[in-house]
C-alpha angles and dihedrals in degrees: 000000000000092000094064115113096205106044092184091062091049093049090049089055093045092052092048089053091048091049091054091049090049091054098252110158112255115256095021097089129064111177096216094202114183141157109284138208104284089235089067099040138275101293136017132199113208100169095098093079094059094043092050092050092051091048095043091238131131107261103222096057088047090052090049090051091053092049090051090055097046115124117265090244091064092050089050094051102035141043101229124199137169113228135188117339094344114320114144114216124199122196116188113233118233090249090058092047092054093043092052092050091048091054098044101051104135137043087250090057091051092048092049090051094047097044096084092074097075103008114156095013125122116213125184113206113199109196146145095019100170123182118258118245091032131094118245110251136188090280088067093054101083098049092049096046098040093043093051093048092049092047091052093047092051093047091049091052092054107271125134100236126200110197108206125189102200097194125189100245102143138052147078095313090073093067091060092040094052091045090055093041091060095047111027107027116145103207094195092050090048091054092045100046114353098186093050090051092049090051090051092048092051091052090050092049094045093048092048092049092050092049099044125037089202090060090048090055091048090051091050089051090053089052092049090051090050093049090047091055101255105181096221095049092044089053091053091046092050092048092051092050096044093051091045093053091049090053092047091050092056088059092044091051090057090049094046093242124150123174125211093211136009104203109167130188091276090063090066097045093103093042099063102086095074088053092057096041099043096045089052096042093048092048093241093122133042137190120262124174090339094309129107107239143167122222125197105203092173090064116079095220099039101048091105102011107096125217101221113213097168124023123229090258090056095254125138124235140187091291093057094047093045092053091049088048093054090053093048093049091051097045100037104032097025088226119197091189135013120201122200110199098199139140112282089238087076091061097114092051093053094043090054091043092054093046091050093046091051092053093044094049092046089056089048090053091241131128110243113225121240105278117199131184103212096200129194139188133240131280106239131203126226088276091061092248128111108294111266140155119265088263091055096253124133113267110246112239092223091056092046092055091045091054091047090054092049093050091048090050089059090051094047092046090053093047099040110018092160093064114102112261095244090055091047089052091050092048091046092055091053094044095042098047091039090053091056091048095045095045087058097043096046090065123078099266095228092057129083112240137203115244108222122170092197093055095037100054100041136116089221125079134005098333138130091244091056093050094043090050090050089054092049090048092055092047089054090059091061094038093055090053095045090242133140112235109254094014104162092216091060089053096045113123095023112156131198117302115266117169121075090245093052093048093047093054093045091049090052094048095056088057093065088098090056091051091051093048094047093048096046096042094049094034087229113130093188089082089063091046091054091048093051091048092050091047091052089050093051090049092050091052091049094046092050091050104038122046115223103188112058096022119129112277101264093045091045091052096049091044091052087053089057092046093050096046093045089053090047095051095042092049094044091048094049091048089052088054089053098254126134118227137217141231092214138357 
């Protein structure tokens, strides 16, 4: 029992076994074990109440019967009590706490324990997905940061994860861009900042096309040539995309993001015809005002709102490409689940996409994978409106990260002025970028959140700086003693935890599995953020109350166990969120 990584899963199994032994009808009882209020224990099972109601039995005697039939291993490792009308509370005994921490002593141990949750499953995570020829701005932050954290959480819990950057690298905008590229290119500006020059060219081309029908026709002609495979236009298109990807990667490198594949809209250009033909042949789509559309009369909102899969001029759109993408991900990656980490304002599109895909795949005789829109809210400025510059323009993501690093440099210089400047700069990059990431991830992803530099880069509160400083503080304990963190010899002779501070930290550490499960099942990284913040708080309380260095040998050993495992879990958790960590700060 004490070797289990996720103690909630083990208690669920033990209660199901006890229910069978107590004569509870199979299928009528779900244990419902969850983390409890620490005042009542570590875990609580509340499923007895529902089972008793279904069976017409009083709940408390049923709970007592289940407790009587629990395996001996549970009774050895937990204090078990029935509370109220029939809740079953489990409090881990100090011996179990120490045994768990002695088993799970490395990140590899934690990963091995967590990997059962999604073992053998393939998940495609579609995130970031900026448009080529445009700079990434603050609006791209949330998809990139949330998507990366979710991908890491799923991989850590056993899934085979395919990270896909579905960039916008095809479409009508290229006609105007190529038209302007041929006529208004500033070679020096292109060499200095290619993306900025491409943005300028598109604005020039778009304004000219709106002002002059002749220019609009010329731009359309450039697009037709591109789509027909004209070598010169293809060369310009490839150059735009290559430069764009290089610029994106510089941002991704700072955020610690690496994609497995970057399959943009252009990749699916030759895969669209089956979408049109099959939807029509299967009767999933119909014609409406010259366009090919899908209606969903069974859905209250989409009875009359069409899902356009081919426009009246014969052109494809996002719907067409997204349907082709679903098919490719199923047939090529064998995806069990596909996650789309996209702004919640795109909710209607994805709901219609998923409904259409389900009907299409049913006609094909294929199982459609689980398709999930992982939505997120908007980053707001101090005025409560979407974050913009003073002139109303979108804030460039590169500039945002630069400012974060500069602000963190001021904090680090104040805290550690004796560090060499190059080290302070390196620390500031990690703290600054990590602060931006963590401020985003620590919010419920579906909510809007207020962007505040003062709160974000602070050593107080639930911030990256606070957690990174907590890590550095623990490392300094080992450094001052000339010890390696987690060295078995330093932990030799540890006995069961005794003081309230020791027990509180140990009780929090064994719940890491619960934080991982909750975050990965709900696809909400903020649950892991909250857990790490609470763990750091428990450790701070313990460290202020119980001296580590200078304690008698057994106490010193068990307290070094707590220091090492707290460092391990904090560092592992921050890495899962996509943050880099520090040796000192």
